[in-house]
N, C-alpha and C positions, 0 to 999 in steps of 0.2 A: 504493500500500500504506500510505502514511503516514496518510491519513485513517482507514483501517480499523483500524490499530493504535491510533490516538488514540481511536477509538470504543470499542474493547475495553478500553483502559485506563480510560476514563471510566466505562464500565459496571461494571468491577471495583470501582472506588472507590465507586460508588453502592451496589453490593451490600454492600460492607464497612460503609459508613456506615449502611445500613438494618439490617444485622445487629447493629451496635453499638447503634443506637437501640432496636431491639427488645429486646436484652438489658438495656439500661438501664431500659426501661419495665417489664419483668418484675421486675427488681430493686426498683424503686420500688413496684410493686404488692405484692410480698411484704413489704416494709418497712411499708407502710401497713396491710396486713392484720394484721401482728403487733402493731403499736401499738394498733389498734382492738380486736383480740381481748383483749389484755392488760388494757386499760382496762375493756372491757365485762364481762369475767369476774370482776373483782375482787369479793371477798366482804367485806362490811362486818362488822367485829367491834366490837360495842358495848363501850366501856370499862367497867371495874368493878374490884372488889376480890376477890381470891381467896387461898386458902392454897396457896402454891407449894412444891413438893417432895413428898416421900413422905407422902401423906395417909392411909396405911393406918391409923395409930392413931386417927384421928378419922372414918374412913369409916363413915357410918351404914348403908351397904349390906352391910357384912361381918357375918356371923352366926356363931354358935356359937364353935368354937375359934379361928376366924380373927379374931374381933372384937378390935380393939385392937392387932393385929400390923402391922408395916410390910410394904409390898409388896416392898421391895428390901433386900438385905443391904448394899448399897453405902452409904457414908457421905457421899459428895459431894452427894447430894440431900437432905441434912439439915443443919440443922433445918428443920422446916416453918416458913414465915415468910409474913407478910402482904404482898401486893404489890397496888398499885393502878395500873392502866393506863388511858391515854387511849384513845379510840376510834381504830381503825386499820383498814386494808384489807389483804387478803393474797390472793395468787393461789391459786386452788383446787387447782392441780396443780403439781408440780415442773416446771421448765423442761425442755422436750424438746430432742432433737437438731434437730428441724425449726425450733424457735424459735431455738436457738443458732446454727444455720447461717445464718439470716437476719442475725443480729447480726454474725457474722464476715464475711459478704459485704459488709454495709453499712459496716463499719469497716476492711476490707482486711486482716483478720487471717487466719491460717491456719486451715483447718478442723480441728477437734479430733478426736482419737482415730481417725485415718484413715490412719495410717502403718504399722500392723502387722496381721497376720492375726488375732492375738488380740483386738485392739481392735475390728476390723471385724465380728467374729462377733456382737458384742453391740450393734452400732450400728443403730438403727432410728429412723425419724422420730418415732414416738409413745412412746418410752421416755425416761426421764430422762437428760439430758446429764451425763457424768462430767467434773467440773472440779475445779481446786483452789480454795481460798478466795479468792484474788486474782482469779481469772477470774470467780467468782460475784459478787464485789463489783463488778467492772468492768461486768458485764452490767447489774446493777441501777442503777449510776451512769449508764450509757448511757441506760437508760430514763428516768431523772430528767432528763437533759439534753435528750432528744428530746421529752419531754412537758411539761417545765417543772413537773413534779410531784415531790414528795419521796419517790421510790422508794429503797429500801435493802434490804439483807438484814434479815430480822426479828430482833429481839432474842430471846434465849433465853426471856425471860418471855413475850413475845408468842407465840412458837411453842407453849409449853406451854399457855398460856391458850386458844389456838385449838384445839389438839389435844384439850383437855378440854372442848370446846364451850362456851367461856365460863367456864372455871375450875371446872366442876362436878367432882364426885367420880367421874371416869370413868377407869379404869385403862388402857384402850386406845383409840387414836384412830380407831376403825373405825365403821362404820354402826351397830353394835350395842353398842359399848363393850366387846366381848369378842373373843376370837380363835376363829373358827369356820372351819376349813378347808372351802372350798367354799361358805361362807356370807358371811363378812365379809373373809376373806383367801383368796388363791388356793391351790389344791393344786399339787403339782409338775406334774401333768398339765396343769393350766390354763396354767401358764407355758410348758411345753414346746410347747404348741400354737401359741403366739403369738410365740415367739422365732424369730429368723431362721434358725438352724441346727437347731432342735429338740433341742439338746444339753441334757442334764440337769446343771445347775450350781447351786451354792448362792449364786452371785453374779449370775446372769443377770437383768438388769433386765427388767421387763415393762411393758406399756402403762399409762399414768398414770391411766386411767379404767376399768381392768379390773373393779374392784369398786366398789360404791357408796361415797359419801363419808360423813363423820361428820355429826352433826346440824346443824352450821353450814354444811356444804357443802365441806369440805376432804378431799381424797383422800390416802390413804397417809401419814397422820401417824404415822410410826413404822415404816414398812415400805418396801421397795424402794430402799434406799440410805441411807448416812450423810448426813444433811441438815445442811448448813452453816447456822450462824446468825452474827450479827454479833459476839458476845461472845468475848473471850479467856477461856480456861479457867483456873480457879483452884479447887483442891480444896476450900478452906474459904470460898469466896466467900459462901455462904448465911449465914454467921455474921455478916456485916456488910453484906449487901446492902441498899441503900436501899429504902424502901417504894414511892416514887413512880417509875414508869417506869425500873426498873433497866436499865443497859446493860452490866454486867459490869466487870471490872477495867480500868484504863487501859492496861495492856500485859500481855504474857505470852509464852510460847513456843509454846503450842498454842491452837487455836480449839475451841470447843464444837461438837459435832455431835450431832444427835438421831436416834433410830431406828437400824435396822440393815438390811443387805442381806437379801434373802430367804434363809431357811434357816439363819440364824446364831443361832437360839435363840428360843424363844417369849417368854421373859421380857424380852428385850431391847427389845421393842416397847412397854414401859410408857411412858405419857405423861410420867412424871416422871424417867425414866432419863436420865443424862447420860453422854456419851462425849466424847472429845477426840482431835484429830489435828493434826499439823503443817500449817500453811497452805499450804506449798509442795508441789505435787503430785509433784515429782520425788523428794521424800523419803518419800512414802507408797508403800505396796506396790502397790496396784492402783488406778489412777486412776478407772476407770469406776464405782466404787461410791460416790464422793463426789458428791453432787448438791445442788440448792438450789431455792428459790422466792423471789420478791421480795415485800416488803411496801410499803405506802404509808401513811406517817404522816400523821395529821390526819383528823378526822372530818367535815369540812365540804367535802371535795373534790367537785367536780361530776363524779362518775363514777357509772356504773351500779352499784347495790347488788346483792349476790348474793341 
């Protein structure tokens, strides 16, 4: 019997080793695929000078009684000020759960938003991953480490410049520059059809490519979540913002977010609108609505242009 027991034990160990090897191989393939996809899909944004902030008073596209009026009543997106940016790259979409799960698997971190029924009902592979600012920063830093390329969260100025298709006078970062339900942004029915549970909610995230991108190739610049950027928030920062590649205040209590979750108001998707939130997700009300994408600084990187 001893030889038989020994054979069984050896076979079991071999099967375990094979299973582990297969799992490691799949993990490596997923990692390689994510890195390749991230680099291949980057959209190149040519640097330039633009008027950052509420450009309503100088928008040549406004006519009649609207001409010369601001787009927003808020004061933190004023005064309008000149900003010059170097060329950079940025991901066309927000980072999805599928992307983020590869990252947590590769780094041994816990899978996010998977411990409660509430979180799970919004969790799908192709919708934006809900994270805090530190988690977003760590993901972009991880990309930088793995690729030896300067990935980081985009600055607020980079985000607005990209949303406005290179700093043009475009009020909404959609395919048309306007908000058209069923045309450039989804209807409630559109979202209901693609969400996991079919529930009707003003915070339900939807697929990152559900509607066409803006003219530069960026999807959902102002919709489908509060989007983290690198900058600390300061109400009056625009009054002293440097012209060349501004990066926000040196410190602060909250971080800037751009855009809004679905259903939280049509005007909130304006490309110049600023919002702010505590960087720690535990101090924010609903984690799943804070999302992000990464940028790559430098215009001469050997990556595929969008």
